[in-house]
PyMOL CGO cylinders between C-alpha atoms (Angstrom):
from pymol import cmd
from pymol.cgo import CYLINDER

trace = [
    CYLINDER, -66.75, 43.77, -113.38, -63.24, 45.20, -113.07, 0.3, 1, 1, 1, 1, 1, 1,
    CYLINDER, -63.24, 45.20, -113.07, -62.46, 48.73, -114.24, 0.3, 1, 1, 1, 1, 1, 1,
    CYLINDER, -62.46, 48.73, -114.24, -58.91, 49.75, -115.09, 0.3, 1, 1, 1, 1, 1, 1,
    CYLINDER, -58.91, 49.75, -115.09, -58.19, 53.43, -115.73, 0.3, 1, 1, 1, 1, 1, 1,
    CYLINDER, -58.19, 53.43, -115.73, -55.01, 54.45, -117.53, 0.3, 1, 1, 1, 1, 1, 1,
    CYLINDER, -55.01, 54.45, -117.53, -53.70, 57.93, -118.39, 0.3, 1, 1, 1, 1, 1, 1,
    CYLINDER, -53.70, 57.93, -118.39, -53.96, 57.79, -122.19, 0.3, 1, 1, 1, 1, 1, 1,
    CYLINDER, -53.96, 57.79, -122.19, -55.15, 55.67, -125.15, 0.3, 1, 1, 1, 1, 1, 1,
    CYLINDER, -55.15, 55.67, -125.15, -51.78, 54.05, -125.80, 0.3, 1, 1, 1, 1, 1, 1,
    CYLINDER, -51.78, 54.05, -125.80, -51.47, 52.86, -122.22, 0.3, 1, 1, 1, 1, 1, 1,
    CYLINDER, -51.47, 52.86, -122.22, -55.04, 51.57, -122.30, 0.3, 1, 1, 1, 1, 1, 1,
    CYLINDER, -55.04, 51.57, -122.30, -54.22, 49.67, -125.50, 0.3, 1, 1, 1, 1, 1, 1,
    CYLINDER, -54.22, 49.67, -125.50, -51.05, 48.23, -123.99, 0.3, 1, 1, 1, 1, 1, 1,
    CYLINDER, -51.05, 48.23, -123.99, -52.86, 47.13, -120.83, 0.3, 1, 1, 1, 1, 1, 1,
    CYLINDER, -52.86, 47.13, -120.83, -55.65, 45.56, -122.87, 0.3, 1, 1, 1, 1, 1, 1,
    CYLINDER, -55.65, 45.56, -122.87, -53.18, 43.69, -125.07, 0.3, 1, 1, 1, 1, 1, 1,
    CYLINDER, -53.18, 43.69, -125.07, -51.28, 42.37, -122.07, 0.3, 1, 1, 1, 1, 1, 1,
    CYLINDER, -51.28, 42.37, -122.07, -54.51, 41.20, -120.44, 0.3, 1, 1, 1, 1, 1, 1,
    CYLINDER, -54.51, 41.20, -120.44, -55.66, 39.39, -123.60, 0.3, 1, 1, 1, 1, 1, 1,
    CYLINDER, -55.66, 39.39, -123.60, -52.24, 37.75, -124.03, 0.3, 1, 1, 1, 1, 1, 1,
    CYLINDER, -52.24, 37.75, -124.03, -52.43, 36.42, -120.46, 0.3, 1, 1, 1, 1, 1, 1,
    CYLINDER, -52.43, 36.42, -120.46, -55.89, 34.96, -121.04, 0.3, 1, 1, 1, 1, 1, 1,
    CYLINDER, -55.89, 34.96, -121.04, -54.85, 33.26, -124.28, 0.3, 1, 1, 1, 1, 1, 1,
    CYLINDER, -54.85, 33.26, -124.28, -51.73, 31.76, -122.71, 0.3, 1, 1, 1, 1, 1, 1,
    CYLINDER, -51.73, 31.76, -122.71, -53.83, 30.48, -119.81, 0.3, 1, 1, 1, 1, 1, 1,
    CYLINDER, -53.83, 30.48, -119.81, -56.41, 28.97, -122.18, 0.3, 1, 1, 1, 1, 1, 1,
    CYLINDER, -56.41, 28.97, -122.18, -53.73, 27.07, -124.08, 0.3, 1, 1, 1, 1, 1, 1,
    CYLINDER, -53.73, 27.07, -124.08, -52.19, 25.77, -120.86, 0.3, 1, 1, 1, 1, 1, 1,
    CYLINDER, -52.19, 25.77, -120.86, -55.57, 24.61, -119.58, 0.3, 1, 1, 1, 1, 1, 1,
    CYLINDER, -55.57, 24.61, -119.58, -57.28, 23.35, -122.73, 0.3, 1, 1, 1, 1, 1, 1,
    CYLINDER, -57.28, 23.35, -122.73, -54.60, 23.11, -125.41, 0.3, 1, 1, 1, 1, 1, 1,
    CYLINDER, -54.60, 23.11, -125.41, -56.15, 25.80, -127.60, 0.3, 1, 1, 1, 1, 1, 1,
    CYLINDER, -56.15, 25.80, -127.60, -57.43, 29.36, -127.33, 0.3, 1, 1, 1, 1, 1, 1,
    CYLINDER, -57.43, 29.36, -127.33, -60.09, 31.44, -129.09, 0.3, 1, 1, 1, 1, 1, 1,
    CYLINDER, -60.09, 31.44, -129.09, -60.58, 35.18, -129.24, 0.3, 1, 1, 1, 1, 1, 1,
    CYLINDER, -60.58, 35.18, -129.24, -62.99, 37.46, -131.10, 0.3, 1, 1, 1, 1, 1, 1,
    CYLINDER, -62.99, 37.46, -131.10, -62.08, 41.05, -131.93, 0.3, 1, 1, 1, 1, 1, 1,
    CYLINDER, -62.08, 41.05, -131.93, -64.42, 43.93, -132.64, 0.3, 1, 1, 1, 1, 1, 1,
    CYLINDER, -64.42, 43.93, -132.64, -63.91, 46.50, -135.37, 0.3, 1, 1, 1, 1, 1, 1,
    CYLINDER, -63.91, 46.50, -135.37, -63.97, 50.27, -135.21, 0.3, 1, 1, 1, 1, 1, 1,
    CYLINDER, -63.97, 50.27, -135.21, -61.24, 52.84, -134.70, 0.3, 1, 1, 1, 1, 1, 1,
    CYLINDER, -61.24, 52.84, -134.70, -60.09, 51.96, -131.16, 0.3, 1, 1, 1, 1, 1, 1,
    CYLINDER, -60.09, 51.96, -131.16, -58.65, 48.40, -131.50, 0.3, 1, 1, 1, 1, 1, 1,
    CYLINDER, -58.65, 48.40, -131.50, -55.75, 49.20, -133.87, 0.3, 1, 1, 1, 1, 1, 1,
    CYLINDER, -55.75, 49.20, -133.87, -53.38, 50.29, -131.09, 0.3, 1, 1, 1, 1, 1, 1,
    CYLINDER, -53.38, 50.29, -131.09, -54.33, 47.27, -128.99, 0.3, 1, 1, 1, 1, 1, 1,
    CYLINDER, -54.33, 47.27, -128.99, -53.81, 44.80, -131.83, 0.3, 1, 1, 1, 1, 1, 1,
    CYLINDER, -53.81, 44.80, -131.83, -50.44, 46.33, -132.70, 0.3, 1, 1, 1, 1, 1, 1,
    CYLINDER, -50.44, 46.33, -132.70, -49.37, 45.92, -129.07, 0.3, 1, 1, 1, 1, 1, 1,
    CYLINDER, -49.37, 45.92, -129.07, -50.71, 42.38, -128.94, 0.3, 1, 1, 1, 1, 1, 1,
    CYLINDER, -50.71, 42.38, -128.94, -48.72, 41.42, -132.04, 0.3, 1, 1, 1, 1, 1, 1,
    CYLINDER, -48.72, 41.42, -132.04, -45.53, 42.23, -130.12, 0.3, 1, 1, 1, 1, 1, 1,
    CYLINDER, -45.53, 42.23, -130.12, -46.31, 40.00, -127.13, 0.3, 1, 1, 1, 1, 1, 1,
    CYLINDER, -46.31, 40.00, -127.13, -45.63, 36.35, -126.45, 0.3, 1, 1, 1, 1, 1, 1,
    CYLINDER, -45.63, 36.35, -126.45, -48.85, 34.57, -127.42, 0.3, 1, 1, 1, 1, 1, 1,
    CYLINDER, -48.85, 34.57, -127.42, -49.23, 30.92, -128.50, 0.3, 1, 1, 1, 1, 1, 1,
    CYLINDER, -49.23, 30.92, -128.50, -50.66, 31.98, -131.85, 0.3, 1, 1, 1, 1, 1, 1,
    CYLINDER, -50.66, 31.98, -131.85, -50.22, 28.56, -133.42, 0.3, 1, 1, 1, 1, 1, 1,
    CYLINDER, -50.22, 28.56, -133.42, -52.83, 27.26, -130.96, 0.3, 1, 1, 1, 1, 1, 1,
    CYLINDER, -52.83, 27.26, -130.96, -55.11, 30.31, -131.20, 0.3, 1, 1, 1, 1, 1, 1,
    CYLINDER, -55.11, 30.31, -131.20, -58.13, 30.87, -133.44, 0.3, 1, 1, 1, 1, 1, 1,
    CYLINDER, -58.13, 30.87, -133.44, -59.13, 34.48, -134.11, 0.3, 1, 1, 1, 1, 1, 1,
    CYLINDER, -59.13, 34.48, -134.11, -62.74, 35.39, -134.93, 0.3, 1, 1, 1, 1, 1, 1,
    CYLINDER, -62.74, 35.39, -134.93, -64.52, 38.62, -135.74, 0.3, 1, 1, 1, 1, 1, 1,
    CYLINDER, -64.52, 38.62, -135.74, -67.15, 40.03, -133.40, 0.3, 1, 1, 1, 1, 1, 1,
    CYLINDER, -67.15, 40.03, -133.40, -68.67, 41.99, -136.27, 0.3, 1, 1, 1, 1, 1, 1,
    CYLINDER, -68.67, 41.99, -136.27, -68.11, 43.02, -139.85, 0.3, 1, 1, 1, 1, 1, 1,
    CYLINDER, -68.11, 43.02, -139.85, -69.66, 45.52, -142.23, 0.3, 1, 1, 1, 1, 1, 1,
    CYLINDER, -69.66, 45.52, -142.23, -71.25, 44.18, -145.40, 0.3, 1, 1, 1, 1, 1, 1,
    CYLINDER, -71.25, 44.18, -145.40, -68.85, 45.74, -147.91, 0.3, 1, 1, 1, 1, 1, 1,
    CYLINDER, -68.85, 45.74, -147.91, -66.53, 44.52, -150.68, 0.3, 1, 1, 1, 1, 1, 1,
    CYLINDER, -66.53, 44.52, -150.68, -63.18, 42.95, -149.90, 0.3, 1, 1, 1, 1, 1, 1,
    CYLINDER, -63.18, 42.95, -149.90, -60.58, 45.66, -149.45, 0.3, 1, 1, 1, 1, 1, 1,
    CYLINDER, -60.58, 45.66, -149.45, -63.15, 48.35, -148.70, 0.3, 1, 1, 1, 1, 1, 1,
    CYLINDER, -63.15, 48.35, -148.70, -61.87, 50.71, -145.96, 0.3, 1, 1, 1, 1, 1, 1,
    CYLINDER, -61.87, 50.71, -145.96, -65.14, 50.18, -144.08, 0.3, 1, 1, 1, 1, 1, 1,
    CYLINDER, -65.14, 50.18, -144.08, -64.22, 46.54, -143.48, 0.3, 1, 1, 1, 1, 1, 1,
    CYLINDER, -64.22, 46.54, -143.48, -62.89, 45.43, -140.10, 0.3, 1, 1, 1, 1, 1, 1,
    CYLINDER, -62.89, 45.43, -140.10, -60.91, 42.52, -141.53, 0.3, 1, 1, 1, 1, 1, 1,
    CYLINDER, -60.91, 42.52, -141.53, -57.81, 44.60, -142.25, 0.3, 1, 1, 1, 1, 1, 1,
    CYLINDER, -57.81, 44.60, -142.25, -57.37, 45.28, -138.52, 0.3, 1, 1, 1, 1, 1, 1,
    CYLINDER, -57.37, 45.28, -138.52, -56.32, 41.66, -138.11, 0.3, 1, 1, 1, 1, 1, 1,
    CYLINDER, -56.32, 41.66, -138.11, -53.54, 41.86, -140.71, 0.3, 1, 1, 1, 1, 1, 1,
    CYLINDER, -53.54, 41.86, -140.71, -51.04, 42.82, -138.00, 0.3, 1, 1, 1, 1, 1, 1,
    CYLINDER, -51.04, 42.82, -138.00, -51.50, 39.34, -136.50, 0.3, 1, 1, 1, 1, 1, 1,
    CYLINDER, -51.50, 39.34, -136.50, -51.03, 37.36, -139.72, 0.3, 1, 1, 1, 1, 1, 1,
    CYLINDER, -51.03, 37.36, -139.72, -47.21, 37.09, -139.54, 0.3, 1, 1, 1, 1, 1, 1,
    CYLINDER, -47.21, 37.09, -139.54, -47.68, 35.05, -136.35, 0.3, 1, 1, 1, 1, 1, 1,
    CYLINDER, -47.68, 35.05, -136.35, -49.93, 32.57, -138.19, 0.3, 1, 1, 1, 1, 1, 1,
    CYLINDER, -49.93, 32.57, -138.19, -52.98, 32.27, -135.96, 0.3, 1, 1, 1, 1, 1, 1,
    CYLINDER, -52.98, 32.27, -135.96, -56.02, 30.68, -137.56, 0.3, 1, 1, 1, 1, 1, 1,
    CYLINDER, -56.02, 30.68, -137.56, -58.10, 33.71, -138.60, 0.3, 1, 1, 1, 1, 1, 1,
    CYLINDER, -58.10, 33.71, -138.60, -61.78, 33.16, -139.42, 0.3, 1, 1, 1, 1, 1, 1,
    CYLINDER, -61.78, 33.16, -139.42, -63.32, 36.09, -141.29, 0.3, 1, 1, 1, 1, 1, 1,
    CYLINDER, -63.32, 36.09, -141.29, -67.03, 36.70, -141.74, 0.3, 1, 1, 1, 1, 1, 1,
    CYLINDER, -67.03, 36.70, -141.74, -68.12, 36.07, -145.34, 0.3, 1, 1, 1, 1, 1, 1,
    CYLINDER, -68.12, 36.07, -145.34, -69.94, 39.34, -145.83, 0.3, 1, 1, 1, 1, 1, 1,
    CYLINDER, -69.94, 39.34, -145.83, -69.46, 39.36, -149.61, 0.3, 1, 1, 1, 1, 1, 1,
    CYLINDER, -69.46, 39.36, -149.61, -71.64, 36.26, -149.98, 0.3, 1, 1, 1, 1, 1, 1,
    CYLINDER, -71.64, 36.26, -149.98, -74.75, 36.63, -152.14, 0.3, 1, 1, 1, 1, 1, 1,
    CYLINDER, -74.75, 36.63, -152.14, -76.64, 34.74, -149.43, 0.3, 1, 1, 1, 1, 1, 1,
    CYLINDER, -76.64, 34.74, -149.43, -75.94, 36.44, -146.10, 0.3, 1, 1, 1, 1, 1, 1,
    CYLINDER, -75.94, 36.44, -146.10, -78.25, 34.06, -144.29, 0.3, 1, 1, 1, 1, 1, 1,
    CYLINDER, -78.25, 34.06, -144.29, -76.18, 31.07, -145.41, 0.3, 1, 1, 1, 1, 1, 1,
    CYLINDER, -76.18, 31.07, -145.41, -72.96, 32.96, -144.62, 0.3, 1, 1, 1, 1, 1, 1,
    CYLINDER, -72.96, 32.96, -144.62, -74.26, 33.71, -141.14, 0.3, 1, 1, 1, 1, 1, 1,
    CYLINDER, -74.26, 33.71, -141.14, -74.98, 30.03, -140.53, 0.3, 1, 1, 1, 1, 1, 1,
    CYLINDER, -74.98, 30.03, -140.53, -71.56, 28.96, -141.83, 0.3, 1, 1, 1, 1, 1, 1,
    CYLINDER, -71.56, 28.96, -141.83, -69.83, 31.38, -139.48, 0.3, 1, 1, 1, 1, 1, 1,
    CYLINDER, -69.83, 31.38, -139.48, -71.90, 30.21, -136.55, 0.3, 1, 1, 1, 1, 1, 1,
    CYLINDER, -71.90, 30.21, -136.55, -70.78, 26.65, -137.29, 0.3, 1, 1, 1, 1, 1, 1,
    CYLINDER, -70.78, 26.65, -137.29, -67.11, 27.70, -137.00, 0.3, 1, 1, 1, 1, 1, 1,
    CYLINDER, -67.11, 27.70, -137.00, -67.45, 29.11, -133.49, 0.3, 1, 1, 1, 1, 1, 1,
    CYLINDER, -67.45, 29.11, -133.49, -66.41, 27.03, -130.48, 0.3, 1, 1, 1, 1, 1, 1,
    CYLINDER, -66.41, 27.03, -130.48, -68.97, 26.17, -127.86, 0.3, 1, 1, 1, 1, 1, 1,
    CYLINDER, -68.97, 26.17, -127.86, -67.47, 28.96, -125.76, 0.3, 1, 1, 1, 1, 1, 1,
    CYLINDER, -67.47, 28.96, -125.76, -65.02, 31.66, -126.77, 0.3, 1, 1, 1, 1, 1, 1,
    CYLINDER, -65.02, 31.66, -126.77, -62.17, 32.32, -124.37, 0.3, 1, 1, 1, 1, 1, 1,
    CYLINDER, -62.17, 32.32, -124.37, -62.07, 36.10, -124.89, 0.3, 1, 1, 1, 1, 1, 1,
    CYLINDER, -62.07, 36.10, -124.89, -64.37, 38.59, -126.59, 0.3, 1, 1, 1, 1, 1, 1,
    CYLINDER, -64.37, 38.59, -126.59, -63.05, 42.10, -127.16, 0.3, 1, 1, 1, 1, 1, 1,
    CYLINDER, -63.05, 42.10, -127.16, -65.65, 44.86, -127.43, 0.3, 1, 1, 1, 1, 1, 1,
    CYLINDER, -65.65, 44.86, -127.43, -65.65, 48.58, -128.05, 0.3, 1, 1, 1, 1, 1, 1,
    CYLINDER, -65.65, 48.58, -128.05, -68.33, 51.12, -127.23, 0.3, 1, 1, 1, 1, 1, 1,
    CYLINDER, -68.33, 51.12, -127.23, -69.80, 53.68, -129.61, 0.3, 1, 1, 1, 1, 1, 1,
    CYLINDER, -69.80, 53.68, -129.61, -70.77, 57.22, -128.68, 0.3, 1, 1, 1, 1, 1, 1,
    CYLINDER, -70.77, 57.22, -128.68, -74.41, 56.07, -128.88, 0.3, 1, 1, 1, 1, 1, 1,
    CYLINDER, -74.41, 56.07, -128.88, -73.84, 53.09, -126.58, 0.3, 1, 1, 1, 1, 1, 1,
    CYLINDER, -73.84, 53.09, -126.58, -73.68, 50.41, -129.25, 0.3, 1, 1, 1, 1, 1, 1,
    CYLINDER, -73.68, 50.41, -129.25, -71.24, 47.54, -128.93, 0.3, 1, 1, 1, 1, 1, 1,
    CYLINDER, -71.24, 47.54, -128.93, -70.47, 44.74, -131.37, 0.3, 1, 1, 1, 1, 1, 1,
    CYLINDER, -70.47, 44.74, -131.37, -72.93, 45.59, -134.18, 0.3, 1, 1, 1, 1, 1, 1,
    CYLINDER, -72.93, 45.59, -134.18, -75.94, 46.07, -131.94, 0.3, 1, 1, 1, 1, 1, 1,
    CYLINDER, -75.94, 46.07, -131.94, -77.31, 49.49, -132.99, 0.3, 1, 1, 1, 1, 1, 1,
    CYLINDER, -77.31, 49.49, -132.99, -79.71, 51.15, -130.57, 0.3, 1, 1, 1, 1, 1, 1,
    CYLINDER, -79.71, 51.15, -130.57, -83.25, 49.99, -131.25, 0.3, 1, 1, 1, 1, 1, 1,
    CYLINDER, -83.25, 49.99, -131.25, -82.23, 47.26, -133.71, 0.3, 1, 1, 1, 1, 1, 1,
    CYLINDER, -82.23, 47.26, -133.71, -83.94, 43.85, -133.25, 0.3, 1, 1, 1, 1, 1, 1,
    CYLINDER, -83.94, 43.85, -133.25, -80.51, 42.21, -133.54, 0.3, 1, 1, 1, 1, 1, 1,
    CYLINDER, -80.51, 42.21, -133.54, -79.99, 43.09, -129.84, 0.3, 1, 1, 1, 1, 1, 1,
    CYLINDER, -79.99, 43.09, -129.84, -82.61, 40.49, -128.90, 0.3, 1, 1, 1, 1, 1, 1,
    CYLINDER, -82.61, 40.49, -128.90, -81.63, 37.87, -131.50, 0.3, 1, 1, 1, 1, 1, 1,
    CYLINDER, -81.63, 37.87, -131.50, -81.01, 34.55, -129.76, 0.3, 1, 1, 1, 1, 1, 1,
    CYLINDER, -81.01, 34.55, -129.76, -79.11, 32.94, -132.62, 0.3, 1, 1, 1, 1, 1, 1,
    CYLINDER, -79.11, 32.94, -132.62, -75.32, 32.69, -132.61, 0.3, 1, 1, 1, 1, 1, 1,
    CYLINDER, -75.32, 32.69, -132.61, -74.63, 35.08, -135.49, 0.3, 1, 1, 1, 1, 1, 1,
    CYLINDER, -74.63, 35.08, -135.49, -77.10, 37.62, -136.87, 0.3, 1, 1, 1, 1, 1, 1,
    CYLINDER, -77.10, 37.62, -136.87, -77.47, 40.35, -139.47, 0.3, 1, 1, 1, 1, 1, 1,
    CYLINDER, -77.47, 40.35, -139.47, -78.28, 43.84, -138.26, 0.3, 1, 1, 1, 1, 1, 1,
    CYLINDER, -78.28, 43.84, -138.26, -80.29, 46.45, -140.10, 0.3, 1, 1, 1, 1, 1, 1,
    CYLINDER, -80.29, 46.45, -140.10, -78.48, 49.27, -141.89, 0.3, 1, 1, 1, 1, 1, 1,
    CYLINDER, -78.48, 49.27, -141.89, -76.49, 51.38, -139.46, 0.3, 1, 1, 1, 1, 1, 1,
    CYLINDER, -76.49, 51.38, -139.46, -74.35, 54.33, -140.52, 0.3, 1, 1, 1, 1, 1, 1,
    CYLINDER, -74.35, 54.33, -140.52, -74.73, 53.25, -144.12, 0.3, 1, 1, 1, 1, 1, 1,
    CYLINDER, -74.73, 53.25, -144.12, -73.88, 49.57, -143.71, 0.3, 1, 1, 1, 1, 1, 1,
    CYLINDER, -73.88, 49.57, -143.71, -75.69, 46.34, -142.90, 0.3, 1, 1, 1, 1, 1, 1,
    CYLINDER, -75.69, 46.34, -142.90, -73.52, 44.28, -140.53, 0.3, 1, 1, 1, 1, 1, 1,
    CYLINDER, -73.52, 44.28, -140.53, -72.92, 40.71, -139.47, 0.3, 1, 1, 1, 1, 1, 1,
    CYLINDER, -72.92, 40.71, -139.47, -72.41, 40.29, -135.74, 0.3, 1, 1, 1, 1, 1, 1,
    CYLINDER, -72.41, 40.29, -135.74, -72.05, 37.87, -132.88, 0.3, 1, 1, 1, 1, 1, 1,
    CYLINDER, -72.05, 37.87, -132.88, -75.10, 38.09, -130.66, 0.3, 1, 1, 1, 1, 1, 1,
    CYLINDER, -75.10, 38.09, -130.66, -75.64, 38.77, -126.98, 0.3, 1, 1, 1, 1, 1, 1,
    CYLINDER, -75.64, 38.77, -126.98, -75.77, 35.06, -125.99, 0.3, 1, 1, 1, 1, 1, 1,
    CYLINDER, -75.77, 35.06, -125.99, -72.40, 34.36, -127.63, 0.3, 1, 1, 1, 1, 1, 1,
    CYLINDER, -72.40, 34.36, -127.63, -70.70, 37.43, -126.17, 0.3, 1, 1, 1, 1, 1, 1,
    CYLINDER, -70.70, 37.43, -126.17, -72.05, 36.70, -122.70, 0.3, 1, 1, 1, 1, 1, 1,
    CYLINDER, -72.05, 36.70, -122.70, -71.26, 33.02, -123.03, 0.3, 1, 1, 1, 1, 1, 1,
    CYLINDER, -71.26, 33.02, -123.03, -67.54, 33.72, -123.45, 0.3, 1, 1, 1, 1, 1, 1,
    CYLINDER, -67.54, 33.72, -123.45, -65.23, 32.94, -120.55, 0.3, 1, 1, 1, 1, 1, 1,
    CYLINDER, -65.23, 32.94, -120.55, -64.01, 36.56, -120.47, 0.3, 1, 1, 1, 1, 1, 1,
    CYLINDER, -64.01, 36.56, -120.47, -64.92, 39.91, -121.99, 0.3, 1, 1, 1, 1, 1, 1,
    CYLINDER, -64.92, 39.91, -121.99, -62.74, 43.00, -122.39, 0.3, 1, 1, 1, 1, 1, 1,
    CYLINDER, -62.74, 43.00, -122.39, -64.30, 46.37, -123.18, 0.3, 1, 1, 1, 1, 1, 1,
    CYLINDER, -64.30, 46.37, -123.18, -61.80, 48.98, -124.41, 0.3, 1, 1, 1, 1, 1, 1,
    CYLINDER, -61.80, 48.98, -124.41, -62.97, 52.60, -124.58, 0.3, 1, 1, 1, 1, 1, 1,
    CYLINDER, -62.97, 52.60, -124.58, -60.96, 55.78, -124.91, 0.3, 1, 1, 1, 1, 1, 1,
    CYLINDER, -60.96, 55.78, -124.91, -61.72, 59.45, -125.45, 0.3, 1, 1, 1, 1, 1, 1,
    CYLINDER, -61.72, 59.45, -125.45, -63.98, 62.02, -123.84, 0.3, 1, 1, 1, 1, 1, 1,
    CYLINDER, -63.98, 62.02, -123.84, -66.92, 61.15, -126.12, 0.3, 1, 1, 1, 1, 1, 1,
    CYLINDER, -66.92, 61.15, -126.12, -67.15, 57.77, -124.40, 0.3, 1, 1, 1, 1, 1, 1,
    CYLINDER, -67.15, 57.77, -124.40, -67.42, 59.19, -120.87, 0.3, 1, 1, 1, 1, 1, 1,
    CYLINDER, -67.42, 59.19, -120.87, -71.24, 59.70, -120.87, 0.3, 1, 1, 1, 1, 1, 1,
    CYLINDER, -71.24, 59.70, -120.87, -71.76, 56.23, -122.31, 0.3, 1, 1, 1, 1, 1, 1,
    CYLINDER, -71.76, 56.23, -122.31, -69.54, 54.56, -119.73, 0.3, 1, 1, 1, 1, 1, 1,
    CYLINDER, -69.54, 54.56, -119.73, -71.37, 56.47, -117.00, 0.3, 1, 1, 1, 1, 1, 1,
    CYLINDER, -71.37, 56.47, -117.00, -74.76, 55.41, -118.35, 0.3, 1, 1, 1, 1, 1, 1,
    CYLINDER, -74.76, 55.41, -118.35, -73.68, 51.79, -118.66, 0.3, 1, 1, 1, 1, 1, 1,
    CYLINDER, -73.68, 51.79, -118.66, -72.43, 51.63, -115.08, 0.3, 1, 1, 1, 1, 1, 1,
    CYLINDER, -72.43, 51.63, -115.08, -75.72, 53.20, -113.94, 0.3, 1, 1, 1, 1, 1, 1,
    CYLINDER, -75.72, 53.20, -113.94, -77.62, 50.42, -115.77, 0.3, 1, 1, 1, 1, 1, 1,
    CYLINDER, -77.62, 50.42, -115.77, -79.16, 52.52, -118.55, 0.3, 1, 1, 1, 1, 1, 1,
    CYLINDER, -79.16, 52.52, -118.55, -80.87, 49.69, -120.43, 0.3, 1, 1, 1, 1, 1, 1,
    CYLINDER, -80.87, 49.69, -120.43, -81.45, 51.90, -123.47, 0.3, 1, 1, 1, 1, 1, 1,
    CYLINDER, -81.45, 51.90, -123.47, -77.72, 51.51, -124.22, 0.3, 1, 1, 1, 1, 1, 1,
    CYLINDER, -77.72, 51.51, -124.22, -77.01, 48.28, -126.12, 0.3, 1, 1, 1, 1, 1, 1,
    CYLINDER, -77.01, 48.28, -126.12, -73.78, 47.84, -124.14, 0.3, 1, 1, 1, 1, 1, 1,
    CYLINDER, -73.78, 47.84, -124.14, -75.92, 47.29, -121.03, 0.3, 1, 1, 1, 1, 1, 1,
    CYLINDER, -75.92, 47.29, -121.03, -76.69, 43.82, -122.44, 0.3, 1, 1, 1, 1, 1, 1,
    CYLINDER, -76.69, 43.82, -122.44, -73.07, 42.82, -121.82, 0.3, 1, 1, 1, 1, 1, 1,
    CYLINDER, -73.07, 42.82, -121.82, -72.67, 40.63, -118.75, 0.3, 1, 1, 1, 1, 1, 1,
    CYLINDER, -72.67, 40.63, -118.75, -70.66, 42.23, -115.96, 0.3, 1, 1, 1, 1, 1, 1,
    CYLINDER, -70.66, 42.23, -115.96, -69.37, 38.90, -114.69, 0.3, 1, 1, 1, 1, 1, 1,
    CYLINDER, -69.37, 38.90, -114.69, -65.83, 38.13, -115.88, 0.3, 1, 1, 1, 1, 1, 1,
    CYLINDER, -65.83, 38.13, -115.88, -65.74, 41.44, -117.75, 0.3, 1, 1, 1, 1, 1, 1,
    CYLINDER, -65.74, 41.44, -117.75, -62.88, 43.93, -117.56, 0.3, 1, 1, 1, 1, 1, 1,
    CYLINDER, -62.88, 43.93, -117.56, -63.32, 47.52, -118.73, 0.3, 1, 1, 1, 1, 1, 1,
    CYLINDER, -63.32, 47.52, -118.73, -60.15, 49.28, -119.88, 0.3, 1, 1, 1, 1, 1, 1,
    CYLINDER, -60.15, 49.28, -119.88, -60.43, 53.08, -120.03, 0.3, 1, 1, 1, 1, 1, 1,
    CYLINDER, -60.43, 53.08, -120.03, -58.21, 56.07, -120.52, 0.3, 1, 1, 1, 1, 1, 1,
    CYLINDER, -58.21, 56.07, -120.52, -58.62, 59.06, -118.20, 0.3, 1, 1, 1, 1, 1, 1,
    CYLINDER, -58.62, 59.06, -118.20, -60.91, 60.90, -120.63, 0.3, 1, 1, 1, 1, 1, 1,
    CYLINDER, -60.91, 60.90, -120.63, -63.32, 57.99, -120.99, 0.3, 1, 1, 1, 1, 1, 1,
    CYLINDER, -63.32, 57.99, -120.99, -63.30, 57.57, -117.21, 0.3, 1, 1, 1, 1, 1, 1,
    CYLINDER, -63.30, 57.57, -117.21, -64.02, 61.21, -116.46, 0.3, 1, 1, 1, 1, 1, 1,
    CYLINDER, -64.02, 61.21, -116.46, -67.64, 60.58, -115.47, 0.3, 1, 1, 1, 1, 1, 1,
    CYLINDER, -67.64, 60.58, -115.47, -67.36, 57.34, -113.54, 0.3, 1, 1, 1, 1, 1, 1,
    CYLINDER, -67.36, 57.34, -113.54, -70.26, 57.18, -111.09, 0.3, 1, 1, 1, 1, 1, 1,
    CYLINDER, -70.26, 57.18, -111.09, -69.80, 57.68, -107.37, 0.3, 1, 1, 1, 1, 1, 1,
    CYLINDER, -69.80, 57.68, -107.37, -67.64, 54.95, -105.95, 0.3, 1, 1, 1, 1, 1, 1,
    CYLINDER, -67.64, 54.95, -105.95, -65.45, 54.88, -109.07, 0.3, 1, 1, 1, 1, 1, 1,
    CYLINDER, -65.45, 54.88, -109.07, -63.16, 57.92, -108.76, 0.3, 1, 1, 1, 1, 1, 1,
    CYLINDER, -63.16, 57.92, -108.76, -60.56, 58.34, -111.47, 0.3, 1, 1, 1, 1, 1, 1,
    CYLINDER, -60.56, 58.34, -111.47, -57.41, 56.86, -109.95, 0.3, 1, 1, 1, 1, 1, 1,
    CYLINDER, -57.41, 56.86, -109.95, -54.17, 58.84, -110.04, 0.3, 1, 1, 1, 1, 1, 1,
    CYLINDER, -54.17, 58.84, -110.04, -51.91, 56.08, -111.37, 0.3, 1, 1, 1, 1, 1, 1,
    CYLINDER, -51.91, 56.08, -111.37, -51.74, 53.96, -114.52, 0.3, 1, 1, 1, 1, 1, 1,
    CYLINDER, -51.74, 53.96, -114.52, -53.37, 50.58, -114.33, 0.3, 1, 1, 1, 1, 1, 1,
    CYLINDER, -53.37, 50.58, -114.33, -55.30, 51.19, -111.11, 0.3, 1, 1, 1, 1, 1, 1,
    CYLINDER, -55.30, 51.19, -111.11, -58.13, 48.72, -110.82, 0.3, 1, 1, 1, 1, 1, 1,
    CYLINDER, -58.13, 48.72, -110.82, -61.62, 49.11, -109.42, 0.3, 1, 1, 1, 1, 1, 1,
    CYLINDER, -61.62, 49.11, -109.42, -64.30, 46.43, -109.06, 0.3, 1, 1, 1, 1, 1, 1,
    CYLINDER, -64.30, 46.43, -109.06, -68.03, 46.78, -109.38, 0.3, 1, 1, 1, 1, 1, 1,
]
cmd.load_cgo(trace, "trace")
């Protein structure tokens, strides 16, 4: 695991976008195509806006969702609108069909769209330690299928990629900013298995933090003084 600490959320977003762009360019050079899955929530918007301004071979890139709330099209709870900033570049965007009357069938259809191995999976972290749509205590955390449906969480049932798919990706990027994330990041690095994020593989995973989210890094991970300073664990 690599940990990069930056001074503020915008810099963390910019660093994350630049890292993802590099991985996608490398994937296209090596395999002729790239795949990336983005999480929802409030943190990714700055990152996606930055990514839209970078040189990425979008015509050879397929974009997936890590998770989506079961809500009507256009509902502000939906994550799909976060990807609109990428649409002018014409990547192939595959959205989860959460408005389907048969969520089980929709889950299976989405699973069939996924490549054998995603190049990059972007994840966030909630204040309660959830990532993707793996709520604490939900059986979805232990689901071995490719795509699963969680129980209701904060008022919404969700469709989500599962632990095997996330950990099977070539690379993972976890982006977390804000002081509320500091205890969760600390617990994760100390292997608190009660936190769903602890299911995320540490191999080939980069964690991008701002200074507030990094404020409680465990011993051996002091907050570095300069932007973009990297630590390994």
